[in-house]
C-alpha positions as CSV (number, residue, x, y, z in Angstrom):
1,M,13.4,-1.0,3.8
2,T,10.9,-0.4,1.3
3,V,7.5,1.4,2.1
4,I,4.4,-0.6,0.5
5,D,0.8,1.4,0.0
6,S,-2.4,-0.4,-0.3
7,S,-2.8,-0.2,-4.0
8,T,0.1,-2.7,-4.2
9,L,-0.6,-5.0,-1.4
10,A,-4.2,-5.1,-2.7
11,K,-2.7,-5.9,-6.1
12,Y,-0.9,-8.7,-4.4
13,I,-3.7,-10.1,-2.3
14,L,-6.2,-10.0,-5.1
15,K,-3.7,-11.5,-7.7
16,E,-4.6,-8.5,-10.0
17,P,-2.1,-8.0,-13.2
18,N,1.7,-8.0,-12.2
19,W,0.8,-9.4,-8.8
20,M,4.0,-11.5,-8.8
21,E,6.2,-8.3,-9.3
22,V,4.8,-7.4,-5.5
23,E,5.6,-11.0,-4.4
24,E,9.4,-10.3,-5.4
25,Y,9.4,-7.5,-3.1
26,L,7.7,-9.2,-0.1
27,L,10.1,-12.3,-0.6
28,R,13.4,-10.3,-0.8
29,E,13.1,-6.7,1.0
30,E,12.2,-5.6,4.4
31,I,8.5,-4.3,3.8
32,S,6.7,-1.7,6.0
33,T,3.2,0.1,5.7
34,L,0.8,2.1,7.9
35,N,-2.0,0.7,10.1
36,H,-4.6,1.9,7.9
37,T,-3.5,0.0,5.1
38,I,-5.0,-3.1,6.5
39,K,-8.6,-1.3,6.4
40,E,-8.1,-0.4,2.9
41,V,-6.8,-4.0,1.6
42,A,-9.9,-5.3,3.5
43,N,-12.1,-3.0,2.1
44,A,-10.6,-4.1,-1.4
45,I,-11.5,-7.3,-0.9
46,W,-15.0,-6.7,0.4
47,K,-15.6,-4.6,-2.8
48,I,-14.4,-7.2,-5.2
49,T,-16.7,-9.9,-3.4
50,V,-19.9,-7.7,-2.5
51,I,-20.0,-5.2,-5.3
52,Y,-18.7,-6.7,-8.4
53,K,-19.0,-10.3,-7.0
54,A,-15.9,-11.4,-8.4
55,I,-14.9,-13.8,-5.8
56,S,-17.0,-16.1,-3.5
57,K,-17.3,-15.2,0.3
58,E,-15.0,-18.3,1.1
59,V,-12.1,-17.0,-1.3
60,A,-12.7,-13.4,0.2
61,E,-12.3,-15.0,3.7
62,E,-9.0,-16.8,2.6
63,K,-7.8,-13.5,1.0
64,F,-8.2,-11.4,4.3
65,K,-6.7,-14.3,6.1
66,L,-3.6,-13.7,4.0
67,L,-3.7,-10.2,4.6
68,K,-3.5,-10.7,8.4
69,T,-0.9,-13.3,8.1
70,L,1.3,-10.8,5.7
71,T,0.6,-8.1,8.1
72,K,1.9,-9.8,11.3
73,E,4.7,-12.0,10.1
74,V,6.1,-10.4,6.8
75,I,5.1,-6.6,6.9
76,T,6.4,-4.0,9.7
77,I,3.1,-2.2,10.6
78,K,3.7,1.7,11.6
79,P,1.3,4.1,12.9
80,Q,0.0,6.7,10.7
81,E,-0.2,9.4,13.2
82,K,3.6,9.4,13.1
83,Y,3.7,10.7,9.4
84,L,-0.1,12.7,9.6
85,E,1.4,16.2,9.9
86,E,3.9,15.9,6.8
87,A,1.6,13.9,4.8
88,F,-1.1,17.1,5.4
89,K,1.3,19.2,4.1
90,I,2.2,17.1,1.1
91,A,-1.5,16.6,0.4
92,L,-2.1,20.4,0.1
93,K,0.9,21.1,-1.6
94,H,0.4,18.4,-4.4
95,Q,-3.1,18.1,-4.5
96,T,-3.2,14.5,-3.6
97,T,-5.4,12.6,-1.1
98,I,-4.1,12.3,2.6
99,Y,-4.4,8.6,2.1
100,D,-1.6,8.7,-0.6
101,A,0.5,11.6,1.0
102,L,0.7,9.3,4.0
103,Y,2.8,6.7,2.2
104,I,4.8,9.3,0.6
105,A,5.5,11.0,4.2
106,Q,6.6,7.8,5.4
107,A,8.8,6.8,2.8
108,K,10.2,10.3,3.0
109,K,10.8,10.4,6.7
110,E,12.3,6.7,6.9
111,K,14.4,7.7,3.7
112,T,13.4,4.6,1.8
113,K,11.6,3.6,-1.2
114,L,8.1,3.7,-2.0
115,L,6.5,0.8,-3.9
116,T,3.1,1.8,-5.3
117,S,0.5,1.0,-8.2
118,D,-0.9,4.5,-8.2
119,R,0.3,6.6,-10.7
120,K,-0.3,9.7,-9.3
121,Q,1.1,8.8,-5.9
122,A,4.3,7.8,-8.0
123,Q,4.5,11.1,-9.6
124,T,4.1,13.3,-6.7
125,A,6.6,11.1,-4.7
126,K,9.1,11.6,-7.5
127,K,8.7,15.2,-7.4
128,L,9.6,15.3,-4.2
129,G,12.7,13.1,-4.9
130,L,12.1,9.9,-3.5
131,N,12.9,6.6,-5.0
132,V,9.8,5.0,-6.5
133,T,9.1,1.6,-8.0
134,F,5.9,2.0,-10.0
135,I,3.9,-1.5,-10.7
136,Q,1.3,-1.1,-13.2
């Protein structure tokens, strides 16, 4: 089992640099994430469409459809509440956001690897002794 964070899933959906590395994990490993990841990635799709005007609304809708498919058929979704208390402690101690700490707490509790594209999150997780794969 591998925990994927929103930065990495957004990288894949938006086909940002190194997105194919993410695909390798999606194809060969059991992947889980948190329920708030769907909102974070949907917001990334919105931002690149509305703010940056880098993709059309039609392409954005296709990417959102892919997100929904992945989170129903490929990625197991876990409730964030299960990890919130531990995440809050991590966030306070390591001066990181609750959002990032939630993925760290999930990987820690499930004793699994964290797949992230967030450098600070990766560093914090490594300080806690977690197995981390950082995809730039």
